C-alpha positions in Angstrom: 28.5 -1.5 90.9 27.1 -4.5 88.9 27.0 -7.8 90.7 29.7 -10.1 89.4 28.8 -13.7 88.7 30.4 -16.5 90.7 33.7 -17.3 89.1 35.3 -19.9 91.5 33.8 -23.2 92.7 35.3 -24.6 95.9 34.7 -28.0 97.3 34.5 -27.6 101.1 34.9 -30.8 103.1 34.4 -30.4 106.9 33.6 -33.2 109.3 32.1 -30.8 111.8 28.5 -30.1 110.7 28.0 -27.2 113.0 31.1 -25.3 111.8 30.4 -26.2 108.2 26.9 -24.8 108.3 27.9 -21.6 110.2 30.8 -20.8 107.9 29.1 -21.7 104.7 26.2 -19.4 105.5 28.5 -16.6 106.6 30.6 -16.8 103.5 27.6 -17.1 101.3 26.0 -13.9 102.7 29.2 -11.9 102.5 30.7 -12.9 99.1 29.9 -13.3 95.4 33.2 -14.1 93.8 33.2 -17.7 94.9 30.9 -20.5 95.9 31.4 -23.2 98.6 30.0 -26.7 97.8 30.0 -28.2 101.3 30.2 -31.8 102.3 30.4 -33.2 105.9 30.7 -36.8 104.6 34.2 -37.3 103.1 33.1 -40.4 101.1 30.3 -38.3 99.3 32.8 -35.5 98.9 35.3 -37.9 97.2 32.6 -39.3 94.9 31.6 -35.7 93.9 35.2 -34.9 93.2 35.8 -38.0 91.1 32.7 -37.3 88.9 32.5 -33.5 88.8 36.0 -32.4 89.8 36.4 -30.6 86.4 34.0 -27.9 87.6 36.2 -27.1 90.7 39.0 -24.6 91.0 39.9 -25.2 94.7 39.6 -27.7 97.5 39.2 -26.7 101.1 39.5 -29.8 103.3 41.4 -31.6 106.1 44.9 -32.8 105.1 43.9 -36.5 105.2 41.3 -35.9 102.5 43.7 -33.9 100.4 46.4 -36.6 100.8 44.3 -39.2 99.1 43.9 -37.1 95.9 46.2 -37.0 93.0 48.0 -33.6 92.7 46.2 -32.1 89.8 45.9 -28.5 88.6 43.6 -27.4 91.5 44.3 -25.2 94.4 44.5 -27.3 97.6 43.8 -25.4 100.9 44.2 -27.4 104.2 42.0 -26.7 107.2 44.6 -25.9 109.8 45.4 -24.0 113.0 47.6 -21.5 111.1 47.4 -19.6 107.8 50.3 -20.0 105.3 50.5 -19.2 101.7 53.0 -20.9 99.5 54.2 -19.0 96.4 53.9 -22.2 94.4 50.3 -22.8 93.6 50.9 -26.6 93.3 52.0 -26.8 96.9 49.6 -27.2 99.9 48.2 -23.9 101.3 47.0 -23.6 104.9 44.0 -21.8 106.4 43.5 -21.1 110.1 39.9 -22.0 111.0 40.4 -21.3 114.7 39.8 -17.6 114.5 36.8 -15.3 114.0 34.7 -16.1 110.9 35.5 -12.7 109.2 39.2 -13.4 109.7 38.9 -16.9 108.2 37.1 -15.3 105.3 39.8 -12.6 104.9 42.6 -15.2 104.9 40.7 -17.4 102.4 40.2 -14.4 100.1 43.9 -13.6 100.2 44.7 -17.2 99.2 42.2 -17.2 96.4 43.3 -13.8 95.1 47.0 -14.7 95.1 46.6 -18.0 93.2 43.3 -17.8 91.2 43.3 -14.1 90.2 39.7 -13.3 91.3 38.2 -10.3 89.7 40.0 -7.4 91.4 37.0 -5.1 91.5 34.9 -7.7 93.3 37.7 -8.6 95.7 38.4 -5.0 96.5 34.8 -4.0 97.5 32.9 -7.0 98.9 29.8 -5.4 100.4 31.6 -2.1 101.2 30.5 1.3 99.8 33.5 3.4 98.9 33.5 7.2 98.5 36.5 9.2 97.5 36.7 13.0 98.2 39.1 15.2 96.2 39.8 18.8 95.3 42.6 20.9 93.8 41.5 23.8 95.9 42.9 24.4 99.3 40.3 25.4 101.9 37.4 24.0 100.0 36.1 22.1 103.0 36.9 18.7 101.4 38.2 17.0 104.6 35.5 18.4 106.7 32.8 17.1 104.4 34.5 13.8 104.0 34.6 13.2 107.7 31.0 14.5 108.1 30.0 11.9 105.5 31.9 9.2 107.5 29.9 10.4 110.6 26.6 10.1 108.8 27.6 6.7 107.5 28.4 5.5 111.0 24.7 6.0 111.7 23.9 3.4 109.1 26.6 0.8 109.7 30.4 0.4 110.2 32.2 3.4 108.8 35.9 4.2 108.3 37.6 7.5 107.5 41.0 7.1 105.8 43.1 10.1 104.8 45.4 9.5 101.9 47.0 12.9 102.1 50.8 13.0 102.3 50.7 15.3 105.4 47.3 14.8 107.0 46.1 16.8 110.1 43.0 15.2 111.6 43.0 16.7 115.1 40.5 19.3 113.9 38.1 16.6 112.7 38.1 14.2 115.6 39.8 13.6 119.0 42.9 11.3 118.7 41.9 7.7 119.0 43.8 5.3 121.3 45.1 2.8 118.7 46.6 -0.5 119.6 49.1 -0.1 116.8 51.5 2.8 116.3 51.5 4.7 113.0 55.1 3.8 112.3 54.3 0.1 112.9 51.4 0.3 110.5 53.6 1.9 107.8 56.2 -0.9 108.1 53.4 -3.5 107.9 52.1 -1.9 104.7 55.5 -1.6 103.0 56.5 -5.1 104.0 53.2 -6.7 102.9 52.7 -8.2 106.3 49.7 -10.4 107.1 46.7 -8.0 107.2 44.9 -9.9 109.9 47.8 -9.7 112.3 49.5 -6.4 111.4 47.0 -4.1 109.6 43.4 -4.8 110.7 44.3 -4.4 114.4 45.3 -0.8 113.6 41.7 0.1 112.7 40.2 1.7 115.8 36.8 3.1 116.5 37.0 6.7 117.8 34.7 8.6 120.1 32.4 9.4 117.2 32.0 5.7 116.3 34.1 6.2 113.1 36.9 3.8 112.5 40.3 5.5 111.9 43.9 4.6 111.5 46.7 5.8 113.8 48.5 9.0 113.0 52.2 8.9 112.0 54.8 11.3 113.3 57.2 10.7 110.4 55.8 12.7 107.5 58.7 11.6 105.4 57.8 7.9 105.8 54.2 8.7 105.1 55.0 10.7 101.9 57.1 7.8 100.6 54.0 5.4 100.5 53.4 4.5 96.9 50.1 3.8 95.1 50.8 0.1 95.4 51.3 0.5 99.2 48.0 2.3 99.6 46.3 -0.3 97.4 47.6 -3.1 99.7 46.2 -1.2 102.7 42.8 -0.5 101.2 42.3 -4.0 99.9 43.2 -5.4 103.3 40.5 -3.2 104.8 38.0 -4.1 102.1 38.6 -7.8 102.4 38.9 -8.1 106.2 37.8 -4.9 107.9 34.0 -5.6 107.8 33.2 -2.0 106.8 29.9 -1.0 105.4 31.4 2.4 104.3 34.9 3.6 103.7 35.5 7.3 103.1 38.8 8.1 101.4 40.2 11.7 101.7 42.7 12.5 98.9 45.3 15.3 98.9 45.2 18.3 96.7 47.5 16.8 94.1 46.0 14.2 91.6 48.6 11.5 91.0 48.9 7.7 90.9 47.5 7.4 94.4 44.4 9.3 93.3 44.0 7.0 90.3 44.2 4.0 92.5 41.6 5.4 94.9 39.2 6.2 92.0 39.6 2.7 90.7 38.4 1.3 94.0 35.5 3.7 94.5 31.8 3.6 93.9 31.6 7.4 93.8 34.2 10.3 93.5 33.2 13.5 95.2 34.8 16.8 93.9 34.5 19.6 96.5 34.8 23.3 95.4 33.6 26.5 97.1 30.8 28.5 95.5 32.9 31.6 94.7 35.3 32.8 92.0 38.3 31.0 93.5 36.4 27.7 93.7 34.9 27.9 90.2 38.2 29.0 88.8 40.1 26.0 90.4 37.3 23.6 89.2 37.4 24.9 85.6 41.1 24.8 85.4 41.1 21.2 86.5 38.5 20.2 83.8 40.5 22.1 81.1 43.8 20.4 82.1 44.6 17.8 79.4 46.4 15.6 81.9 43.2 15.3 83.9 41.8 12.9 81.3 44.4 10.3 82.4 43.4 10.6 86.1 39.7 11.2 85.7 37.7 8.9 87.9 36.4 5.8 86.1 33.6 5.7 88.7 30.7 8.2 88.6 31.7 11.7 89.8 29.5 14.1 91.7 30.4 17.7 92.6 29.7 19.4 95.9 29.4 23.2 95.7 30.4 24.1 99.2 29.9 27.3 101.3 27.1 28.6 99.0 25.9 32.1 99.9 22.9 31.8 97.6 20.4 28.9 97.2 21.2 26.6 94.4 19.1 23.6 93.2 20.5 20.1 93.6 20.9 18.0 90.4 22.1 14.5 89.6 25.6 15.9 89.2 25.7 18.7 91.8 24.9 18.9 95.5 25.0 22.5 96.9 25.9 23.0 100.6 25.0 26.4 102.2 27.6 28.3 104.1 27.6 27.2 107.7 28.5 29.2 110.8 28.1 26.1 113.0 31.2 24.4 111.7 33.4 27.0 113.3 31.4 27.4 116.5 30.3 23.9 117.4 32.2 21.8 120.0 32.7 19.0 117.5 31.7 17.9 114.0 29.4 15.3 115.6 27.4 18.2 117.0 27.5 20.0 113.6 26.0 17.0 111.9 23.2 16.7 114.5 22.4 20.4 114.4 22.7 21.3 110.7 20.0 19.8 108.6 21.6 21.1 105.3 24.9 19.2 106.0 23.0 16.2 107.2 21.0 16.1 104.0 24.1 16.6 101.8 25.9 13.7 103.4 22.9 11.5 103.1 22.6 12.3 99.4 26.2 11.3 98.9 25.7 8.0 100.6 22.6 7.4 98.6 24.4 8.2 95.3 27.2 5.7 96.1 24.6 3.1 96.8 22.9 3.6 93.5 26.1 2.7 91.7 26.0 -0.9 93.1 
């Protein structure tokens, strides 16, 4: 993904030099869609505002500082002990600074995104690499490869595996994680657009394989009723506040509006088909489907030819994965990744391919 130029200038007024330096450095290292111009001296900040205020799109300052300014067409965010977004841009917004720095940043991003319309692609990704696995072939090994890639990514940084299937079954991939939030509670939070910091991010739990996952939901009907907009809200909440280095998305076998949304948020789409007549036939039928052009990934797409019985050369568009007996016999997929060099190499190539698109 190409780096996006800074689009929002924020005047940040903070009387605490220690906090001002820590948060400015943290925000500067993590973001590209806005820039903080920091002042600890309110008189100097006021002078800057009076002479160069036209270059600013937002103010982040204590309420006494904001009160002495005329209410112009600029977003005013008050440093506070709670976060509150007003639907009216002209009214005062509040940002809770008495929380972890990444949570402060997540709340700030939500406020800026709601009122200033930051570039959605930049807002969605941050520093996170996103890979989406899909296949119209049942039994292709898509979910297994997706989770193995999440395992490999966990060796490089913080990695999350998110299944977007309408009826997922993940027990064969990893042991159930002890999540602090029930699956049904997460669904309600997503549908009601609840505060991600309070209702969604706490549901992200690191399992015994060091991969972050979401709680399972017992009500398949509720899960199947999630719309593309619902999933988009969840994913952008994770992108903005989850602190992930990698997010692996696992789609269902039907390509629909949810698939389109996932592709739009991805650095790399990974199509998985078996190296046999069934796999090749399913793949060819998809490519010949005239409706596929409307759902085709906008991001680069790479094919994994899975369960190969014969040696195939890797190319820029194709990664072959030999048939593996260890997947069925190993105690866990973590052991498979550590003991199968072909699978380890394939997952590494996928992560490298996603990184090249940045």
